[in-house]
C-alpha positions as CSV (number, residue, x, y, z in Angstrom):
1,X,132.5,121.7,85.9
2,X,136.1,122.5,84.6
3,X,137.0,118.8,84.1
4,X,133.9,118.3,81.7
5,X,132.6,115.4,83.9
6,X,129.0,114.9,82.3
7,X,126.2,115.7,84.8
8,X,122.3,115.6,84.5
9,X,120.8,117.1,87.6
10,X,117.3,118.2,88.3
11,X,116.9,121.7,89.6
12,X,114.2,123.6,91.2
13,X,111.8,125.8,89.1
14,X,112.4,128.6,91.4
15,X,116.0,128.9,90.4
16,X,117.1,132.3,89.0
17,X,118.8,132.6,85.8
18,X,120.1,135.7,83.8
19,X,117.7,136.7,81.2
20,X,119.3,139.9,79.7
21,X,120.0,142.3,82.4
22,X,117.6,140.8,84.9
23,X,117.2,137.5,86.7
24,X,114.2,135.5,86.2
25,X,112.8,132.2,87.7
26,X,113.2,129.0,85.5
27,X,109.4,128.5,85.9
28,X,108.8,131.3,83.5
29,X,110.5,129.5,80.7
30,X,108.6,126.0,81.3
31,X,105.4,127.0,83.1
32,X,103.5,126.9,79.7
33,X,104.4,123.3,79.0
34,X,101.6,120.7,78.9
35,X,102.1,117.1,79.9
36,X,104.7,115.4,77.9
37,X,105.7,118.7,76.0
38,X,109.5,119.4,76.1
39,X,111.5,122.8,75.9
40,X,115.1,123.1,75.7
41,X,117.4,126.2,76.8
42,X,121.0,127.0,76.6
43,X,122.2,129.6,79.2
44,X,125.0,130.7,81.3
45,X,124.7,129.9,84.9
46,X,127.2,131.2,87.6
47,X,129.6,131.6,84.9
48,X,129.3,128.2,83.1
49,X,127.5,127.2,79.9
50,X,124.6,124.7,80.9
51,X,121.8,123.2,78.9
52,X,118.4,122.8,80.3
53,X,115.7,120.5,79.4
54,X,112.0,120.8,80.9
55,X,108.8,118.8,80.6
56,X,105.6,118.4,82.7
57,X,105.3,114.8,84.1
58,X,102.0,113.0,83.8
59,X,101.3,113.9,87.5
60,X,101.5,117.5,86.5
61,X,104.8,118.3,88.0
62,X,107.3,120.5,86.4
63,X,110.7,118.8,85.8
64,X,113.8,120.7,84.8
65,X,117.0,119.0,84.3
66,X,120.4,120.7,84.0
67,X,123.4,119.4,82.1
68,X,126.8,120.5,80.9
69,X,126.3,118.2,77.9
70,X,124.7,119.7,74.5
71,X,122.5,116.6,74.1
72,X,119.1,118.6,74.1
73,X,117.0,115.8,73.0
74,X,118.6,113.2,75.3
75,X,118.9,115.2,78.6
76,X,115.5,114.1,80.0
77,X,115.9,110.4,78.8
78,X,119.4,110.1,80.5
79,X,118.1,111.8,83.7
80,X,115.1,109.3,83.7
81,X,117.7,106.3,83.3
82,X,119.7,107.8,86.1
83,X,116.7,108.3,88.5
84,X,115.7,104.7,87.8
85,X,119.0,103.5,89.0
86,X,118.9,106.0,92.1
87,X,115.6,104.3,93.0
88,X,117.0,100.9,92.6
89,X,120.0,101.9,95.2
90,X,117.2,103.4,97.6
91,X,115.3,100.2,97.7
92,X,118.4,97.9,98.1
93,X,119.7,100.3,101.0
94,X,117.5,102.3,103.3
95,X,114.2,101.7,101.9
96,X,114.1,98.1,101.9
97,X,117.0,95.6,102.5
98,X,119.5,97.6,104.4
99,X,122.4,96.5,102.2
100,X,124.5,99.2,103.9
101,X,124.3,97.4,107.3
102,X,126.2,94.3,105.8
103,X,130.0,94.5,106.4
104,X,131.0,91.7,104.2
105,X,134.6,91.5,102.9
106,X,134.7,88.1,101.1
107,X,134.1,88.6,97.3
108,X,132.4,85.2,97.1
109,X,130.0,86.2,100.0
110,X,129.4,89.5,98.3
111,X,128.4,88.0,95.1
112,X,126.0,85.5,96.8
113,X,124.5,88.3,98.7
114,X,124.2,90.4,95.5
115,X,122.3,87.3,93.8
116,X,119.9,86.9,96.7
117,X,119.4,90.4,96.7
118,X,118.6,90.9,93.0
119,X,116.3,88.0,93.3
120,X,114.5,89.5,96.3
121,X,114.2,92.8,94.5
122,X,112.6,91.2,91.3
123,X,110.2,89.1,93.5
124,X,109.3,92.2,95.4
125,X,108.4,94.1,92.1
126,X,106.6,91.2,90.7
127,X,104.3,90.9,93.9
128,X,103.9,94.6,93.8
129,X,102.8,94.4,90.4
130,X,100.3,91.7,91.2
131,X,99.1,93.6,94.0
132,X,98.4,96.7,91.9
133,X,96.4,94.6,89.3
134,X,94.3,93.6,92.3
135,X,93.8,97.1,93.7
136,X,95.4,100.3,92.3
137,X,97.9,102.0,94.4
138,X,96.2,105.2,96.2
139,X,97.5,108.5,95.1
140,X,99.0,111.3,97.1
141,X,96.5,114.1,96.8
142,X,99.0,117.0,97.0
143,X,101.5,116.0,94.3
144,X,99.4,113.6,92.2
145,X,101.6,110.7,92.4
146,X,101.3,107.1,93.9
147,X,101.5,106.9,97.5
148,X,104.1,104.2,97.4
149,X,106.2,102.3,94.7
150,X,105.5,99.0,92.9
151,X,108.6,97.7,94.8
152,X,107.5,99.1,98.2
153,X,103.9,97.6,97.6
154,X,105.4,94.0,97.0
155,X,108.3,94.3,99.7
156,X,105.5,95.3,102.4
157,X,103.3,92.4,101.2
158,X,106.0,89.8,101.5
159,X,107.2,91.1,104.7
160,X,103.7,91.0,106.3
161,X,103.2,87.6,104.8
162,X,106.3,86.2,106.4
163,X,105.6,87.8,109.7
164,X,102.1,86.4,109.9
165,X,103.2,83.1,109.0
166,X,106.0,83.0,111.5
167,X,103.5,83.9,114.1
168,X,101.0,81.4,113.0
169,X,103.9,78.7,113.0
170,X,104.7,79.8,116.7
171,X,101.2,79.6,117.7
172,X,100.8,76.0,116.2
173,X,104.0,75.0,118.0
174,X,102.8,76.3,121.3
175,X,99.7,73.9,120.9
176,X,102.1,71.1,120.5
177,X,104.2,71.8,123.7
178,X,102.6,71.1,127.1
179,X,102.6,74.0,129.4
180,X,104.2,72.2,132.2
181,X,107.3,71.2,130.0
182,X,110.3,72.7,131.3
183,X,112.3,74.7,128.9
184,X,116.1,75.2,129.3
185,X,117.5,78.1,127.8
C-alpha cells in the first residue's frame, strides 16, 4: 500500500477493525442497511488508512468494499465495474471458452481469436437473455441470487443445441451409409 496503487477490494463482514480500544466486526457498522442504502467509513486497518463503503444488495447480501482511495461515493460503483470485468474474464476462461488453453503466439491469430471470442460471448449473452424472457432463471434459496448467469444460460443452450444437431446429423448420415460398406480409417 506504500506505492499508493489504487485498489477496491471486497472484504468479509466478519473482518475485525479497531473501534477505540477494542476490535469489532465490520458487520456491526453495516448490518442496519436496507437494500440500496450505503454507508461510508474511514478507519485505520493494520496501520493503513482505508475507506470502506457498504451496501445491501437486492439479494439481501451485505457488500463491503475497502479502498485506499478517498472516493467515498464512488467506491461501490468502481468495484461494480471491476466485478463485471472479472466475470467477463471468468466466462472467457474457465467458465466457458477455455481461452487459457490456447497457446497462440502470432498477433494476427490472437486478434482473430479475440474477434471470434467477443462475438461468441455476445451471442451467448443475447441467447441467455432470450431464454430468460421465456422462463426466469431459478434462484438459489440460500443466497437469494440466480442459480446461473445470463451468459451461462445462453452458453449452455448453444452448446446443447450444437451437440444435438451434430448427433442428429450423424444419425442421418448413418441412414445413408449401407451397413456392409467397408470403411477405411
